[in-house]
C-alpha positions in Angstrom: -0.1 14.2 -59.4 0.3 16.6 -56.5 2.5 15.1 -54.1 3.6 16.1 -50.3 6.8 16.6 -48.9 6.1 14.7 -45.6 7.0 10.7 -46.5 8.4 7.4 -45.7 10.5 4.8 -47.4 12.4 1.4 -46.4 13.9 -1.2 -48.6 15.7 -4.3 -47.7 18.0 -6.3 -50.5 20.0 -9.3 -49.6 22.6 -11.3 -52.4 24.0 -14.1 -50.8 25.9 -13.1 -47.2 25.3 -9.2 -48.0 22.7 -7.5 -46.8 21.6 -3.6 -47.8 19.0 -1.5 -46.0 17.7 1.9 -46.8 15.4 4.1 -44.5 14.6 7.8 -45.5 11.9 9.7 -44.0 11.3 13.8 -45.1 9.3 16.6 -43.9 8.6 20.2 -45.2 11.6 22.5 -46.9 11.8 25.3 -49.4 14.5 23.0 -51.5 15.5 20.0 -51.4 18.3 19.2 -48.7 19.5 15.6 -48.5 21.3 13.9 -45.1 22.7 11.2 -45.2 24.5 8.8 -42.6 26.2 5.7 -43.6 28.9 3.7 -43.1 32.4 5.1 -43.7 32.9 2.2 -46.2 30.0 3.7 -48.7 31.1 7.4 -48.5 32.5 7.2 -52.3 28.9 6.4 -53.4 27.6 10.0 -51.5 27.4 11.9 -54.8 26.1 9.1 -56.8 23.6 8.6 -53.7 23.0 12.4 -54.0 22.0 12.0 -57.5 19.8 9.2 -57.8 17.6 10.5 -54.7 17.1 14.0 -56.8 15.6 11.5 -59.8 12.7 10.9 -57.5 12.1 14.2 -55.2 12.0 17.5 -55.7 11.6 19.3 -52.6 12.0 18.2 -48.6 14.0 17.9 -45.9 15.1 14.3 -46.6 17.3 12.1 -43.6 18.5 8.7 -45.5 19.8 5.9 -43.4 21.8 3.1 -44.7 23.2 0.2 -43.6 25.4 -2.7 -44.3 25.9 -6.2 -43.3 28.3 -8.8 -44.4 28.2 -12.0 -42.8 30.5 -13.7 -45.1 32.9 -15.7 -42.7 35.6 -13.7 -45.1 34.9 -10.2 -43.6 38.8 -9.6 -42.7 41.6 -10.2 -44.0 45.1 -10.3 -42.0 47.7 -8.6 -43.3 51.9 -9.4 -42.8 54.3 -6.7 -42.5 57.8 -7.8 -43.7 58.9 -4.6 -43.5 58.4 -3.9 -40.1 59.0 -6.9 -38.4 62.6 -6.8 -40.2 63.0 -3.6 -38.3 62.0 -5.2 -34.8 64.4 -8.1 -35.2 67.3 -5.9 -36.4 66.8 -3.4 -33.0 66.1 -6.3 -31.0 69.3 -7.9 -31.9 71.7 -4.7 -31.9 70.4 -4.6 -27.9 71.3 -8.2 -27.3 74.8 -6.8 -29.1 75.0 -3.4 -26.8 74.2 -5.0 -23.2 75.7 -8.5 -23.9 72.2 -10.2 -24.2 70.7 -13.6 -25.0 68.3 -13.2 -28.1 65.5 -15.2 -27.1 63.2 -13.9 -30.1 61.1 -16.2 -31.8 58.6 -15.9 -34.5 55.6 -16.0 -32.2 57.2 -13.1 -30.3 57.8 -11.0 -33.3 54.4 -11.7 -34.5 53.0 -10.2 -31.7 54.7 -7.1 -31.9 52.6 -4.1 -33.1 51.0 -3.8 -36.6 53.3 -6.8 -37.5 50.2 -8.7 -38.1 47.0 -6.6 -39.2 43.3 -7.7 -39.6 42.1 -5.4 -42.4 38.3 -5.1 -43.5 38.1 -7.4 -47.0 37.7 -5.3 -50.1 34.5 -4.9 -51.3 33.9 -5.3 -55.8 33.1 -1.8 -55.9 30.3 -2.6 -58.7 28.7 -5.3 -57.1 28.5 -3.3 -53.7 26.4 0.2 -55.8 24.5 -2.5 -57.4 23.2 -3.7 -54.1 22.8 -0.4 -52.7 21.4 1.3 -56.0 18.5 -1.6 -55.8 17.9 -0.5 -52.2 17.6 3.0 -52.5 16.0 2.9 -55.9 13.3 0.5 -53.5 13.2 3.3 -50.6 12.7 6.4 -53.1 10.2 4.4 -55.0 8.0 4.0 -51.4 8.6 6.9 -50.2 6.9 9.0 -53.5 4.3 6.5 -53.3 3.7 8.2 -49.5 4.1 11.0 -50.6 1.4 10.9 -53.4 -1.0 9.5 -51.2 -0.4 11.8 -48.6 -0.6 14.4 -51.2 -4.4 13.1 -52.7 -5.7 13.8 -49.3 -4.3 17.4 -49.4 -5.8 18.2 -52.6 -8.8 16.9 -51.7 -8.6 19.1 -48.7 -7.7 22.1 -51.0 -10.4 21.4 -52.9 -13.0 22.0 -50.6 -11.2 24.7 -48.6 -11.0 26.6 -52.3 -14.9 26.0 -52.9 -15.2 27.8 -49.4 -14.1 30.6 -50.9 -15.8 31.2 -54.2 -18.8 30.8 -51.4 -17.5 33.9 -49.9 -16.9 35.8 -52.8 -20.2 35.3 -54.7 -22.0 35.9 -51.1 -19.6 39.4 -51.5 -20.4 40.2 -54.9 -24.1 39.9 -54.7 -24.3 42.0 -51.1 -22.0 44.3 -53.1 -24.6 46.7 -55.2 -26.8 46.2 -51.9 -25.1 48.5 -49.7 -24.7 50.9 -52.0 -28.4 51.2 -52.5 -28.8 50.9 -48.8 -26.4 54.0 -48.5 -28.4 55.9 -51.1 -31.4 55.2 -48.7 -29.8 56.2 -45.2 -28.2 59.3 -47.2 -31.9 60.2 -48.1 -33.5 59.7 -44.8 -30.5 62.0 -42.9 -31.2 64.7 -45.3 -35.1 64.6 -44.6 -34.3 64.0 -41.1 -32.1 67.4 -41.5 -34.0 69.5 -44.1 -37.5 68.4 -43.3 -39.9 68.6 -46.8 -36.8 70.8 -48.2 -36.0 69.2 -52.1 -32.3 68.1 -52.1 -31.2 68.2 -55.4 -30.7 65.0 -57.1 -27.0 65.9 -58.8 -25.9 66.0 -55.5 -27.2 62.9 -54.4 -26.1 61.2 -56.8 -22.4 62.3 -56.8 -22.2 61.5 -53.0 -23.8 58.2 -53.6 -21.7 57.2 -56.8 -18.2 58.8 -54.3 -19.5 56.4 -51.6 -19.6 53.1 -54.4 -16.4 54.5 -55.9 -14.8 54.1 -52.6 -16.1 50.8 -51.9 -16.0 49.1 -54.8 -14.3 45.9 -54.5 -15.1 44.2 -58.1 -11.6 44.4 -59.2 -10.3 42.2 -56.2 -13.4 40.2 -56.2 -12.2 39.5 -59.8 -8.7 38.5 -59.2 -9.5 36.8 -56.2 -11.9 34.4 -58.2 -9.3 34.0 -60.8 -6.3 33.1 -58.1 -8.6 30.4 -56.7 -9.4 29.2 -60.3 -5.6 29.2 -60.9 -5.4 27.2 -58.0 -7.7 24.8 -58.8 -6.1 24.4 -62.0 -2.5 23.6 -60.8 -3.9 21.6 -58.4 -5.2 19.4 -61.4 -1.9 19.4 -62.9 -0.1 18.7 -59.9 3.6 17.7 -59.6 5.8 20.4 -58.7 3.4 23.1 -57.8 4.1 23.8 -54.2 5.9 27.3 -55.1 3.4 28.3 -57.8 0.6 27.4 -55.0 2.5 29.6 -52.6 2.9 32.3 -54.9 -0.9 32.2 -55.7 -1.2 32.3 -52.0 0.4 35.2 -51.0 -1.3 37.5 -53.9 -5.2 36.2 -52.7 -4.7 37.1 -49.5 -3.0 40.7 -50.9 -7.1 40.6 -52.7 -8.3 39.6 -49.8 -6.9 42.7 -47.1 -7.9 45.0 -49.7 -11.5 44.0 -49.9 -11.2 44.0 -45.8 -9.7 47.5 -46.2 -12.4 48.7 -48.4 -15.6 47.2 -46.4 -18.3 49.8 -45.4 -20.3 46.8 -44.1 -20.2 44.7 -41.5 -21.3 41.4 -42.9 -18.6 42.0 -46.0 -16.2 43.1 -43.3 -16.9 39.4 -41.7 -17.2 37.3 -45.0 -13.4 39.5 -45.9 -12.3 37.9 -42.5 -13.2 34.8 -43.1 -11.7 35.1 -46.8 -8.5 35.5 -45.0 -8.8 32.8 -42.4 -9.7 30.1 -45.1 -6.2 31.4 -47.3 -4.2 31.7 -44.6 -5.9 28.0 -44.0 -4.8 27.2 -47.6 -1.0 28.7 -47.2 -0.7 26.2 -44.4 -1.0 23.2 -46.3 0.3 24.4 -49.4 3.5 24.5 -47.1 3.3 20.4 -47.5 3.2 20.1 -51.2 5.8 19.5 -53.2 
């Protein structure tokens, strides 16, 4: 199945008092480039997150947003730093002795000293955290693949229509090419008769001139290759899944053949058709840039 590189996915998973939300969006990119934004406490999952995303996506610039909410009452844990409290008490006693002061330090005052009592975030179970995150991430990735697939089918239909138009131009040029040689021969004969009157021109020389002209404007090989490239593109679209780079290369080859046809064209109508071909190929290349 052909997939676009443009997509969006979102999944929210709740378990108990915890909720994990994953949002992701992607646009065109030559390779897979994943930019992750998530809470610091989840940073150690970054490698696992990237590995999981790679199992779903091959190309595209992906922005991934992860948020985690904990609504439980035990989000924080109070920590008592006994060693630091002892240091405070030691120096307060020392100050009282050195300066002859009354030591009125009480436990309440000591607890208010910096870093004696500290509120720390409760440590979550990593295994449970990853299980929740993995579930949300898979849901978001699956939704993104679904949106990419829908857009890919639209791209496929559009590209197929453009390829059909290109084949029509190729068929027209194939039919027109032999007529150009005949018309050239007729014009050459008329010009000779106009210049030489009733004088007979040697048939061999006339045939040689026509042959040289025909060889100069011959685009048979280019048309055969161009038709082959168009059919190859169609087959690749039917095969689908990860064909973006391959199609981009084929489009470059098609453009090369169209340029050659245009450069050899010695007929206004063929030139116009070759220009239409190049325009169609450029449209195809633009659309191919969106394919994974």
